[in-house]
C-alpha positions in Angstrom: 117.3 110.9 100.4 120.2 108.5 100.3 123.5 109.5 98.7 123.7 108.4 95.1 125.1 109.5 91.8 124.5 113.2 91.2 123.8 115.1 88.0 123.6 118.8 87.1 120.1 120.3 86.9 119.6 123.6 85.1 116.5 125.7 85.5 115.5 129.3 84.6 114.1 131.1 87.5 113.0 134.8 88.0 115.9 137.0 89.0 114.1 138.0 92.3 113.8 134.4 93.3 117.5 133.8 92.6 118.4 136.8 94.7 116.2 135.6 97.5 117.8 132.2 97.3 121.3 133.7 97.5 120.4 135.9 100.6 118.6 133.1 102.4 121.2 130.5 101.9 123.9 132.9 103.0 122.0 133.7 106.1 121.4 130.1 107.0 125.0 129.1 106.0 123.9 126.3 103.6 124.8 125.8 100.0 122.4 126.7 97.2 122.6 123.1 96.1 121.5 121.8 99.5 118.6 124.3 99.6 117.4 123.3 96.1 117.6 119.6 96.9 115.6 120.2 100.1 113.0 122.2 98.3 112.7 119.5 95.6 112.3 116.8 98.2 109.6 118.7 100.0 107.7 119.4 96.8 107.9 115.8 95.7 106.7 114.5 99.0 103.7 117.0 98.9 102.9 115.8 95.4 102.6 112.1 96.4 99.1 110.7 96.4 97.5 110.4 99.8 97.0 107.0 101.3 93.5 106.0 100.1 93.0 103.6 103.0 92.5 106.7 105.3 88.9 107.5 104.3 86.6 109.7 106.2 83.7 107.9 108.0 80.3 108.1 106.4 77.9 110.0 108.6 75.2 107.8 110.2 71.7 109.3 110.5 69.8 107.6 113.3 66.1 107.2 112.6 65.0 104.8 115.3 63.7 102.3 112.8 65.3 99.9 110.3 64.8 101.4 106.9 66.5 103.3 104.2 66.0 107.0 103.8 65.0 108.7 100.6 67.1 111.8 100.7 67.5 114.5 98.1 70.7 116.4 97.6 69.1 119.4 99.1 68.1 117.5 102.2 71.6 116.1 102.6 73.0 119.6 102.2 70.6 120.9 104.9 71.6 118.1 107.3 75.4 118.6 106.7 75.5 122.4 106.5 72.4 123.5 108.3 
């Protein structure tokens, strides 16, 4: 994330989580602020909607003839899941 104006962010967290943050940041030698910013960036990236252009291909069922199939949901489940 590019450098920009910063503001304070206050949040209430469980005491055990705060202690774990203190210990982990001390071990890694980073500030709590940097750790929280990194965690927020990761969380926000994970929350972004996926690219809808990347769709899974539709399975093609070869029948040997040109026609449409009349499949029930049960038959589709049987084909896909055995």
